[in-house]
Chimera marker file (.cmm) of the C-alpha trace (Angstrom):
<marker_set name="trace">
<marker id="1" x="30.420" y="-18.999" z="-98.946" r="1" g="1" b="0" radius="0.5"/>
<marker id="2" x="27.328" y="-18.834" z="-101.138" r="1" g="1" b="0" radius="0.5"/>
<marker id="3" x="25.878" y="-21.806" z="-99.265" r="1" g="1" b="0" radius="0.5"/>
<marker id="4" x="26.291" y="-20.009" z="-95.988" r="1" g="1" b="0" radius="0.5"/>
<marker id="5" x="24.724" y="-16.781" z="-97.228" r="1" g="1" b="0" radius="0.5"/>
<marker id="6" x="21.883" y="-18.770" z="-98.778" r="1" g="1" b="0" radius="0.5"/>
<marker id="7" x="21.128" y="-20.430" z="-95.414" r="1" g="1" b="0" radius="0.5"/>
<marker id="8" x="21.370" y="-17.071" z="-93.639" r="1" g="1" b="0" radius="0.5"/>
<marker id="9" x="18.970" y="-15.392" z="-96.063" r="1" g="1" b="0" radius="0.5"/>
<marker id="10" x="16.531" y="-18.334" z="-95.881" r="1" g="1" b="0" radius="0.5"/>
<marker id="11" x="16.711" y="-18.255" z="-92.081" r="1" g="1" b="0" radius="0.5"/>
<marker id="12" x="16.100" y="-14.520" z="-92.108" r="1" g="1" b="0" radius="0.5"/>
<marker id="13" x="13.139" y="-14.947" z="-94.475" r="1" g="1" b="0" radius="0.5"/>
<marker id="14" x="11.644" y="-17.722" z="-92.340" r="1" g="1" b="0" radius="0.5"/>
<marker id="15" x="12.038" y="-15.682" z="-89.127" r="1" g="1" b="0" radius="0.5"/>
<marker id="16" x="10.349" y="-12.690" z="-90.798" r="1" g="1" b="0" radius="0.5"/>
<marker id="17" x="7.486" y="-14.859" z="-92.025" r="1" g="1" b="0" radius="0.5"/>
<marker id="18" x="6.909" y="-16.391" z="-88.583" r="1" g="1" b="0" radius="0.5"/>
<marker id="19" x="7.091" y="-12.964" z="-86.928" r="1" g="1" b="0" radius="0.5"/>
<marker id="20" x="4.467" y="-11.566" z="-89.357" r="1" g="1" b="0" radius="0.5"/>
<marker id="21" x="2.245" y="-14.579" z="-88.689" r="1" g="1" b="0" radius="0.5"/>
<marker id="22" x="2.453" y="-14.064" z="-84.925" r="1" g="1" b="0" radius="0.5"/>
<marker id="23" x="1.825" y="-10.329" z="-85.203" r="1" g="1" b="0" radius="0.5"/>
<marker id="24" x="-1.159" y="-10.948" z="-87.493" r="1" g="1" b="0" radius="0.5"/>
<marker id="25" x="-2.676" y="-13.376" z="-84.969" r="1" g="1" b="0" radius="0.5"/>
<marker id="26" x="-2.243" y="-10.846" z="-82.150" r="1" g="1" b="0" radius="0.5"/>
<marker id="27" x="-3.581" y="-7.897" z="-84.108" r="1" g="1" b="0" radius="0.5"/>
<marker id="28" x="-6.610" y="-9.853" z="-85.329" r="1" g="1" b="0" radius="0.5"/>
<marker id="29" x="-7.855" y="-10.317" z="-81.769" r="1" g="1" b="0" radius="0.5"/>
<marker id="30" x="-7.105" y="-6.666" z="-81.001" r="1" g="1" b="0" radius="0.5"/>
<marker id="31" x="-9.025" y="-5.519" z="-84.085" r="1" g="1" b="0" radius="0.5"/>
<marker id="32" x="-11.988" y="-7.614" z="-82.993" r="1" g="1" b="0" radius="0.5"/>
<marker id="33" x="-11.885" y="-6.065" z="-79.511" r="1" g="1" b="0" radius="0.5"/>
<marker id="34" x="-11.602" y="-2.547" z="-80.932" r="1" g="1" b="0" radius="0.5"/>
<marker id="35" x="-14.646" y="-3.155" z="-83.115" r="1" g="1" b="0" radius="0.5"/>
<marker id="36" x="-16.660" y="-4.322" z="-80.118" r="1" g="1" b="0" radius="0.5"/>
<marker id="37" x="-15.519" y="-1.335" z="-78.024" r="1" g="1" b="0" radius="0.5"/>
<marker id="38" x="-16.384" y="1.123" z="-80.771" r="1" g="1" b="0" radius="0.5"/>
<marker id="39" x="-19.881" y="-0.331" z="-81.063" r="1" g="1" b="0" radius="0.5"/>
<marker id="40" x="-20.359" y="-0.084" z="-77.290" r="1" g="1" b="0" radius="0.5"/>
<marker id="41" x="-19.103" y="3.508" z="-77.240" r="1" g="1" b="0" radius="0.5"/>
<marker id="42" x="-21.482" y="4.441" z="-80.059" r="1" g="1" b="0" radius="0.5"/>
<marker id="43" x="-24.388" y="2.847" z="-78.185" r="1" g="1" b="0" radius="0.5"/>
<marker id="44" x="-23.453" y="4.730" z="-75.003" r="1" g="1" b="0" radius="0.5"/>
<marker id="45" x="-23.243" y="8.009" z="-76.918" r="1" g="1" b="0" radius="0.5"/>
<marker id="46" x="-26.704" y="7.436" z="-78.400" r="1" g="1" b="0" radius="0.5"/>
<marker id="47" x="-28.062" y="6.611" z="-74.956" r="1" g="1" b="0" radius="0.5"/>
<marker id="48" x="-26.480" y="9.725" z="-73.399" r="1" g="1" b="0" radius="0.5"/>
<marker id="49" x="-27.900" y="11.883" z="-76.193" r="1" g="1" b="0" radius="0.5"/>
<marker id="50" x="-31.382" y="10.417" z="-75.666" r="1" g="1" b="0" radius="0.5"/>
<marker id="51" x="-31.135" y="11.079" z="-71.925" r="1" g="1" b="0" radius="0.5"/>
<marker id="52" x="-30.021" y="14.675" z="-72.538" r="1" g="1" b="0" radius="0.5"/>
<marker id="53" x="-33.003" y="15.221" z="-74.825" r="1" g="1" b="0" radius="0.5"/>
<marker id="54" x="-35.348" y="13.730" z="-72.226" r="1" g="1" b="0" radius="0.5"/>
<marker id="55" x="-33.824" y="15.906" z="-69.508" r="1" g="1" b="0" radius="0.5"/>
<marker id="56" x="-34.212" y="19.003" z="-71.672" r="1" g="1" b="0" radius="0.5"/>
<marker id="57" x="-37.827" y="18.082" z="-72.425" r="1" g="1" b="0" radius="0.5"/>
<marker id="58" x="-38.620" y="17.503" z="-68.768" r="1" g="1" b="0" radius="0.5"/>
<marker id="59" x="-36.935" y="20.702" z="-67.607" r="1" g="1" b="0" radius="0.5"/>
<marker id="60" x="-38.846" y="22.704" z="-70.221" r="1" g="1" b="0" radius="0.5"/>
<marker id="61" x="-42.094" y="21.040" z="-69.169" r="1" g="1" b="0" radius="0.5"/>
<marker id="62" x="-41.281" y="21.768" z="-65.519" r="1" g="1" b="0" radius="0.5"/>
<marker id="63" x="-40.518" y="25.406" z="-66.304" r="1" g="1" b="0" radius="0.5"/>
<marker id="64" x="-43.790" y="25.773" z="-68.197" r="1" g="1" b="0" radius="0.5"/>
<marker id="65" x="-45.876" y="24.118" z="-65.474" r="1" g="1" b="0" radius="0.5"/>
<marker id="66" x="-48.045" y="26.587" z="-63.665" r="1" g="1" b="0" radius="0.5"/>
<marker id="67" x="-47.094" y="26.043" z="-60.008" r="1" g="1" b="0" radius="0.5"/>
<marker id="68" x="-50.125" y="27.154" z="-58.030" r="1" g="1" b="0" radius="0.5"/>
<marker id="69" x="-53.381" y="28.704" z="-59.089" r="1" g="1" b="0" radius="0.5"/>
<marker id="70" x="-53.299" y="32.167" z="-57.662" r="1" g="1" b="0" radius="0.5"/>
<marker id="71" x="-56.332" y="34.166" z="-56.673" r="1" g="1" b="0" radius="0.5"/>
<marker id="72" x="-54.278" y="37.234" z="-55.700" r="1" g="1" b="0" radius="0.5"/>
<marker id="73" x="-55.176" y="40.571" z="-57.252" r="1" g="1" b="0" radius="0.5"/>
<marker id="74" x="-52.409" y="42.105" z="-59.379" r="1" g="1" b="0" radius="0.5"/>
<marker id="75" x="-52.904" y="45.419" z="-57.572" r="1" g="1" b="0" radius="0.5"/>
<marker id="76" x="-52.507" y="43.693" z="-54.182" r="1" g="1" b="0" radius="0.5"/>
<marker id="77" x="-49.038" y="44.156" z="-52.665" r="1" g="1" b="0" radius="0.5"/>
<marker id="78" x="-47.585" y="40.822" z="-51.585" r="1" g="1" b="0" radius="0.5"/>
<marker id="79" x="-45.280" y="40.548" z="-48.593" r="1" g="1" b="0" radius="0.5"/>
<marker id="80" x="-42.568" y="38.007" z="-48.004" r="1" g="1" b="0" radius="0.5"/>
<marker id="81" x="-40.835" y="37.026" z="-44.790" r="1" g="1" b="0" radius="0.5"/>
<marker id="82" x="-38.370" y="34.193" z="-44.425" r="1" g="1" b="0" radius="0.5"/>
<marker id="83" x="-39.847" y="33.226" z="-41.073" r="1" g="1" b="0" radius="0.5"/>
<marker id="84" x="-43.361" y="33.140" z="-42.549" r="1" g="1" b="0" radius="0.5"/>
<marker id="85" x="-42.309" y="30.872" z="-45.396" r="1" g="1" b="0" radius="0.5"/>
<marker id="86" x="-40.585" y="28.478" z="-42.996" r="1" g="1" b="0" radius="0.5"/>
<marker id="87" x="-43.659" y="28.331" z="-40.770" r="1" g="1" b="0" radius="0.5"/>
<marker id="88" x="-45.957" y="27.696" z="-43.766" r="1" g="1" b="0" radius="0.5"/>
<marker id="89" x="-43.703" y="24.849" z="-44.890" r="1" g="1" b="0" radius="0.5"/>
<marker id="90" x="-43.731" y="23.317" z="-41.397" r="1" g="1" b="0" radius="0.5"/>
<marker id="91" x="-47.511" y="23.775" z="-41.146" r="1" g="1" b="0" radius="0.5"/>
<marker id="92" x="-48.013" y="21.897" z="-44.411" r="1" g="1" b="0" radius="0.5"/>
<marker id="93" x="-45.484" y="19.238" z="-43.370" r="1" g="1" b="0" radius="0.5"/>
<marker id="94" x="-43.646" y="19.423" z="-46.694" r="1" g="1" b="0" radius="0.5"/>
<marker id="95" x="-39.998" y="19.273" z="-47.642" r="1" g="1" b="0" radius="0.5"/>
<marker id="96" x="-38.284" y="22.237" z="-49.243" r="1" g="1" b="0" radius="0.5"/>
<marker id="97" x="-38.199" y="20.490" z="-52.612" r="1" g="1" b="0" radius="0.5"/>
<marker id="98" x="-41.957" y="19.793" z="-52.398" r="1" g="1" b="0" radius="0.5"/>
<marker id="99" x="-42.761" y="23.422" z="-51.602" r="1" g="1" b="0" radius="0.5"/>
<marker id="100" x="-40.326" y="24.452" z="-54.329" r="1" g="1" b="0" radius="0.5"/>
<marker id="101" x="-42.295" y="22.322" z="-56.763" r="1" g="1" b="0" radius="0.5"/>
<marker id="102" x="-45.503" y="24.034" z="-55.657" r="1" g="1" b="0" radius="0.5"/>
<marker id="103" x="-44.109" y="27.552" z="-56.092" r="1" g="1" b="0" radius="0.5"/>
<marker id="104" x="-42.020" y="26.830" z="-59.192" r="1" g="1" b="0" radius="0.5"/>
<marker id="105" x="-38.531" y="26.980" z="-57.656" r="1" g="1" b="0" radius="0.5"/>
<marker id="106" x="-35.869" y="24.555" z="-56.471" r="1" g="1" b="0" radius="0.5"/>
<marker id="107" x="-35.573" y="23.190" z="-52.963" r="1" g="1" b="0" radius="0.5"/>
<marker id="108" x="-32.210" y="24.929" z="-52.575" r="1" g="1" b="0" radius="0.5"/>
<marker id="109" x="-33.815" y="28.260" z="-53.454" r="1" g="1" b="0" radius="0.5"/>
<marker id="110" x="-36.380" y="27.657" z="-50.722" r="1" g="1" b="0" radius="0.5"/>
<marker id="111" x="-33.640" y="27.026" z="-48.150" r="1" g="1" b="0" radius="0.5"/>
<marker id="112" x="-31.892" y="30.223" z="-49.235" r="1" g="1" b="0" radius="0.5"/>
<marker id="113" x="-35.142" y="32.182" z="-48.938" r="1" g="1" b="0" radius="0.5"/>
<marker id="114" x="-35.828" y="30.757" z="-45.476" r="1" g="1" b="0" radius="0.5"/>
<marker id="115" x="-32.288" y="31.546" z="-44.314" r="1" g="1" b="0" radius="0.5"/>
<marker id="116" x="-32.583" y="35.108" z="-45.610" r="1" g="1" b="0" radius="0.5"/>
<marker id="117" x="-29.659" y="34.585" z="-48.001" r="1" g="1" b="0" radius="0.5"/>
<marker id="118" x="-31.877" y="35.394" z="-50.986" r="1" g="1" b="0" radius="0.5"/>
<marker id="119" x="-35.313" y="36.782" z="-51.758" r="1" g="1" b="0" radius="0.5"/>
<marker id="120" x="-37.829" y="35.226" z="-54.158" r="1" g="1" b="0" radius="0.5"/>
<marker id="121" x="-38.480" y="36.861" z="-57.492" r="1" g="1" b="0" radius="0.5"/>
<marker id="122" x="-41.727" y="38.671" z="-58.081" r="1" g="1" b="0" radius="0.5"/>
<marker id="123" x="-43.081" y="35.784" z="-60.170" r="1" g="1" b="0" radius="0.5"/>
<marker id="124" x="-42.832" y="33.467" z="-57.117" r="1" g="1" b="0" radius="0.5"/>
<marker id="125" x="-44.575" y="35.787" z="-54.639" r="1" g="1" b="0" radius="0.5"/>
<marker id="126" x="-48.182" y="35.007" z="-55.710" r="1" g="1" b="0" radius="0.5"/>
<marker id="127" x="-47.511" y="31.262" z="-55.357" r="1" g="1" b="0" radius="0.5"/>
<marker id="128" x="-45.924" y="31.790" z="-51.934" r="1" g="1" b="0" radius="0.5"/>
<marker id="129" x="-48.948" y="33.867" z="-50.903" r="1" g="1" b="0" radius="0.5"/>
<marker id="130" x="-51.240" y="31.050" z="-52.104" r="1" g="1" b="0" radius="0.5"/>
<marker id="131" x="-49.495" y="28.688" z="-49.656" r="1" g="1" b="0" radius="0.5"/>
<marker id="132" x="-51.088" y="30.639" z="-46.789" r="1" g="1" b="0" radius="0.5"/>
<marker id="133" x="-54.579" y="29.536" z="-47.851" r="1" g="1" b="0" radius="0.5"/>
<marker id="134" x="-53.585" y="25.997" z="-48.764" r="1" g="1" b="0" radius="0.5"/>
<marker id="135" x="-54.120" y="23.055" z="-46.421" r="1" g="1" b="0" radius="0.5"/>
<marker id="136" x="-52.385" y="19.677" z="-46.201" r="1" g="1" b="0" radius="0.5"/>
<marker id="137" x="-55.236" y="17.942" z="-48.045" r="1" g="1" b="0" radius="0.5"/>
<marker id="138" x="-55.037" y="20.407" z="-50.903" r="1" g="1" b="0" radius="0.5"/>
<marker id="139" x="-51.231" y="20.322" z="-51.127" r="1" g="1" b="0" radius="0.5"/>
<marker id="140" x="-50.948" y="16.561" z="-51.696" r="1" g="1" b="0" radius="0.5"/>
<marker id="141" x="-53.019" y="16.365" z="-54.916" r="1" g="1" b="0" radius="0.5"/>
<marker id="142" x="-51.298" y="19.431" z="-56.340" r="1" g="1" b="0" radius="0.5"/>
<marker id="143" x="-47.900" y="17.898" z="-55.669" r="1" g="1" b="0" radius="0.5"/>
<marker id="144" x="-49.006" y="14.652" z="-57.289" r="1" g="1" b="0" radius="0.5"/>
<marker id="145" x="-50.180" y="16.529" z="-60.384" r="1" g="1" b="0" radius="0.5"/>
<marker id="146" x="-46.879" y="18.424" z="-60.687" r="1" g="1" b="0" radius="0.5"/>
<marker id="147" x="-44.656" y="15.352" z="-60.422" r="1" g="1" b="0" radius="0.5"/>
<link id1="1" id2="2" r="1" g="1" b="0" radius="0.2"/>
<link id1="2" id2="3" r="1" g="1" b="0" radius="0.2"/>
<link id1="3" id2="4" r="1" g="1" b="0" radius="0.2"/>
<link id1="4" id2="5" r="1" g="1" b="0" radius="0.2"/>
<link id1="5" id2="6" r="1" g="1" b="0" radius="0.2"/>
<link id1="6" id2="7" r="1" g="1" b="0" radius="0.2"/>
<link id1="7" id2="8" r="1" g="1" b="0" radius="0.2"/>
<link id1="8" id2="9" r="1" g="1" b="0" radius="0.2"/>
<link id1="9" id2="10" r="1" g="1" b="0" radius="0.2"/>
<link id1="10" id2="11" r="1" g="1" b="0" radius="0.2"/>
<link id1="11" id2="12" r="1" g="1" b="0" radius="0.2"/>
<link id1="12" id2="13" r="1" g="1" b="0" radius="0.2"/>
<link id1="13" id2="14" r="1" g="1" b="0" radius="0.2"/>
<link id1="14" id2="15" r="1" g="1" b="0" radius="0.2"/>
<link id1="15" id2="16" r="1" g="1" b="0" radius="0.2"/>
<link id1="16" id2="17" r="1" g="1" b="0" radius="0.2"/>
<link id1="17" id2="18" r="1" g="1" b="0" radius="0.2"/>
<link id1="18" id2="19" r="1" g="1" b="0" radius="0.2"/>
<link id1="19" id2="20" r="1" g="1" b="0" radius="0.2"/>
<link id1="20" id2="21" r="1" g="1" b="0" radius="0.2"/>
<link id1="21" id2="22" r="1" g="1" b="0" radius="0.2"/>
<link id1="22" id2="23" r="1" g="1" b="0" radius="0.2"/>
<link id1="23" id2="24" r="1" g="1" b="0" radius="0.2"/>
<link id1="24" id2="25" r="1" g="1" b="0" radius="0.2"/>
<link id1="25" id2="26" r="1" g="1" b="0" radius="0.2"/>
<link id1="26" id2="27" r="1" g="1" b="0" radius="0.2"/>
<link id1="27" id2="28" r="1" g="1" b="0" radius="0.2"/>
<link id1="28" id2="29" r="1" g="1" b="0" radius="0.2"/>
<link id1="29" id2="30" r="1" g="1" b="0" radius="0.2"/>
<link id1="30" id2="31" r="1" g="1" b="0" radius="0.2"/>
<link id1="31" id2="32" r="1" g="1" b="0" radius="0.2"/>
<link id1="32" id2="33" r="1" g="1" b="0" radius="0.2"/>
<link id1="33" id2="34" r="1" g="1" b="0" radius="0.2"/>
<link id1="34" id2="35" r="1" g="1" b="0" radius="0.2"/>
<link id1="35" id2="36" r="1" g="1" b="0" radius="0.2"/>
<link id1="36" id2="37" r="1" g="1" b="0" radius="0.2"/>
<link id1="37" id2="38" r="1" g="1" b="0" radius="0.2"/>
<link id1="38" id2="39" r="1" g="1" b="0" radius="0.2"/>
<link id1="39" id2="40" r="1" g="1" b="0" radius="0.2"/>
<link id1="40" id2="41" r="1" g="1" b="0" radius="0.2"/>
<link id1="41" id2="42" r="1" g="1" b="0" radius="0.2"/>
<link id1="42" id2="43" r="1" g="1" b="0" radius="0.2"/>
<link id1="43" id2="44" r="1" g="1" b="0" radius="0.2"/>
<link id1="44" id2="45" r="1" g="1" b="0" radius="0.2"/>
<link id1="45" id2="46" r="1" g="1" b="0" radius="0.2"/>
<link id1="46" id2="47" r="1" g="1" b="0" radius="0.2"/>
<link id1="47" id2="48" r="1" g="1" b="0" radius="0.2"/>
<link id1="48" id2="49" r="1" g="1" b="0" radius="0.2"/>
<link id1="49" id2="50" r="1" g="1" b="0" radius="0.2"/>
<link id1="50" id2="51" r="1" g="1" b="0" radius="0.2"/>
<link id1="51" id2="52" r="1" g="1" b="0" radius="0.2"/>
<link id1="52" id2="53" r="1" g="1" b="0" radius="0.2"/>
<link id1="53" id2="54" r="1" g="1" b="0" radius="0.2"/>
<link id1="54" id2="55" r="1" g="1" b="0" radius="0.2"/>
<link id1="55" id2="56" r="1" g="1" b="0" radius="0.2"/>
<link id1="56" id2="57" r="1" g="1" b="0" radius="0.2"/>
<link id1="57" id2="58" r="1" g="1" b="0" radius="0.2"/>
<link id1="58" id2="59" r="1" g="1" b="0" radius="0.2"/>
<link id1="59" id2="60" r="1" g="1" b="0" radius="0.2"/>
<link id1="60" id2="61" r="1" g="1" b="0" radius="0.2"/>
<link id1="61" id2="62" r="1" g="1" b="0" radius="0.2"/>
<link id1="62" id2="63" r="1" g="1" b="0" radius="0.2"/>
<link id1="63" id2="64" r="1" g="1" b="0" radius="0.2"/>
<link id1="64" id2="65" r="1" g="1" b="0" radius="0.2"/>
<link id1="65" id2="66" r="1" g="1" b="0" radius="0.2"/>
<link id1="66" id2="67" r="1" g="1" b="0" radius="0.2"/>
<link id1="67" id2="68" r="1" g="1" b="0" radius="0.2"/>
<link id1="68" id2="69" r="1" g="1" b="0" radius="0.2"/>
<link id1="69" id2="70" r="1" g="1" b="0" radius="0.2"/>
<link id1="70" id2="71" r="1" g="1" b="0" radius="0.2"/>
<link id1="71" id2="72" r="1" g="1" b="0" radius="0.2"/>
<link id1="72" id2="73" r="1" g="1" b="0" radius="0.2"/>
<link id1="73" id2="74" r="1" g="1" b="0" radius="0.2"/>
<link id1="74" id2="75" r="1" g="1" b="0" radius="0.2"/>
<link id1="75" id2="76" r="1" g="1" b="0" radius="0.2"/>
<link id1="76" id2="77" r="1" g="1" b="0" radius="0.2"/>
<link id1="77" id2="78" r="1" g="1" b="0" radius="0.2"/>
<link id1="78" id2="79" r="1" g="1" b="0" radius="0.2"/>
<link id1="79" id2="80" r="1" g="1" b="0" radius="0.2"/>
<link id1="80" id2="81" r="1" g="1" b="0" radius="0.2"/>
<link id1="81" id2="82" r="1" g="1" b="0" radius="0.2"/>
<link id1="82" id2="83" r="1" g="1" b="0" radius="0.2"/>
<link id1="83" id2="84" r="1" g="1" b="0" radius="0.2"/>
<link id1="84" id2="85" r="1" g="1" b="0" radius="0.2"/>
<link id1="85" id2="86" r="1" g="1" b="0" radius="0.2"/>
<link id1="86" id2="87" r="1" g="1" b="0" radius="0.2"/>
<link id1="87" id2="88" r="1" g="1" b="0" radius="0.2"/>
<link id1="88" id2="89" r="1" g="1" b="0" radius="0.2"/>
<link id1="89" id2="90" r="1" g="1" b="0" radius="0.2"/>
<link id1="90" id2="91" r="1" g="1" b="0" radius="0.2"/>
<link id1="91" id2="92" r="1" g="1" b="0" radius="0.2"/>
<link id1="92" id2="93" r="1" g="1" b="0" radius="0.2"/>
<link id1="93" id2="94" r="1" g="1" b="0" radius="0.2"/>
<link id1="94" id2="95" r="1" g="1" b="0" radius="0.2"/>
<link id1="95" id2="96" r="1" g="1" b="0" radius="0.2"/>
<link id1="96" id2="97" r="1" g="1" b="0" radius="0.2"/>
<link id1="97" id2="98" r="1" g="1" b="0" radius="0.2"/>
<link id1="98" id2="99" r="1" g="1" b="0" radius="0.2"/>
<link id1="99" id2="100" r="1" g="1" b="0" radius="0.2"/>
<link id1="100" id2="101" r="1" g="1" b="0" radius="0.2"/>
<link id1="101" id2="102" r="1" g="1" b="0" radius="0.2"/>
<link id1="102" id2="103" r="1" g="1" b="0" radius="0.2"/>
<link id1="103" id2="104" r="1" g="1" b="0" radius="0.2"/>
<link id1="104" id2="105" r="1" g="1" b="0" radius="0.2"/>
<link id1="105" id2="106" r="1" g="1" b="0" radius="0.2"/>
<link id1="106" id2="107" r="1" g="1" b="0" radius="0.2"/>
<link id1="107" id2="108" r="1" g="1" b="0" radius="0.2"/>
<link id1="108" id2="109" r="1" g="1" b="0" radius="0.2"/>
<link id1="109" id2="110" r="1" g="1" b="0" radius="0.2"/>
<link id1="110" id2="111" r="1" g="1" b="0" radius="0.2"/>
<link id1="111" id2="112" r="1" g="1" b="0" radius="0.2"/>
<link id1="112" id2="113" r="1" g="1" b="0" radius="0.2"/>
<link id1="113" id2="114" r="1" g="1" b="0" radius="0.2"/>
<link id1="114" id2="115" r="1" g="1" b="0" radius="0.2"/>
<link id1="115" id2="116" r="1" g="1" b="0" radius="0.2"/>
<link id1="116" id2="117" r="1" g="1" b="0" radius="0.2"/>
<link id1="117" id2="118" r="1" g="1" b="0" radius="0.2"/>
<link id1="118" id2="119" r="1" g="1" b="0" radius="0.2"/>
<link id1="119" id2="120" r="1" g="1" b="0" radius="0.2"/>
<link id1="120" id2="121" r="1" g="1" b="0" radius="0.2"/>
<link id1="121" id2="122" r="1" g="1" b="0" radius="0.2"/>
<link id1="122" id2="123" r="1" g="1" b="0" radius="0.2"/>
<link id1="123" id2="124" r="1" g="1" b="0" radius="0.2"/>
<link id1="124" id2="125" r="1" g="1" b="0" radius="0.2"/>
<link id1="125" id2="126" r="1" g="1" b="0" radius="0.2"/>
<link id1="126" id2="127" r="1" g="1" b="0" radius="0.2"/>
<link id1="127" id2="128" r="1" g="1" b="0" radius="0.2"/>
<link id1="128" id2="129" r="1" g="1" b="0" radius="0.2"/>
<link id1="129" id2="130" r="1" g="1" b="0" radius="0.2"/>
<link id1="130" id2="131" r="1" g="1" b="0" radius="0.2"/>
<link id1="131" id2="132" r="1" g="1" b="0" radius="0.2"/>
<link id1="132" id2="133" r="1" g="1" b="0" radius="0.2"/>
<link id1="133" id2="134" r="1" g="1" b="0" radius="0.2"/>
<link id1="134" id2="135" r="1" g="1" b="0" radius="0.2"/>
<link id1="135" id2="136" r="1" g="1" b="0" radius="0.2"/>
<link id1="136" id2="137" r="1" g="1" b="0" radius="0.2"/>
<link id1="137" id2="138" r="1" g="1" b="0" radius="0.2"/>
<link id1="138" id2="139" r="1" g="1" b="0" radius="0.2"/>
<link id1="139" id2="140" r="1" g="1" b="0" radius="0.2"/>
<link id1="140" id2="141" r="1" g="1" b="0" radius="0.2"/>
<link id1="141" id2="142" r="1" g="1" b="0" radius="0.2"/>
<link id1="142" id2="143" r="1" g="1" b="0" radius="0.2"/>
<link id1="143" id2="144" r="1" g="1" b="0" radius="0.2"/>
<link id1="144" id2="145" r="1" g="1" b="0" radius="0.2"/>
<link id1="145" id2="146" r="1" g="1" b="0" radius="0.2"/>
<link id1="146" id2="147" r="1" g="1" b="0" radius="0.2"/>
</marker_set>
């Protein structure tokens, strides 16, 4: 009976050893893959952070950019009509985003102003008024300087 239990315990020990060896081989390749994935994730996080910083810098620079040099008098009352803005944009042959860049607003804001869904803020009115005196030849260099 001791011979039988000895064989059984040796068999059990050998099976355990082989199982650990197999598991070790499998986990070694998984550990290697995990290390590679972690390095890639860290690189992607650094890249995303750099892009966010660049976006923040560009949006701040865009917000600080003076859209159009305005010769309007502060005491002069400026008028705004949606139809007038649309006709000025067509006359200049510019897209809404281009005119938005000139006046310091987004293209979507321009569409909303033209549709009468919204009205421009007071800070945009002098730039919109300056569009009336601007020609196509003058608009192109200003757009190029703002981009």
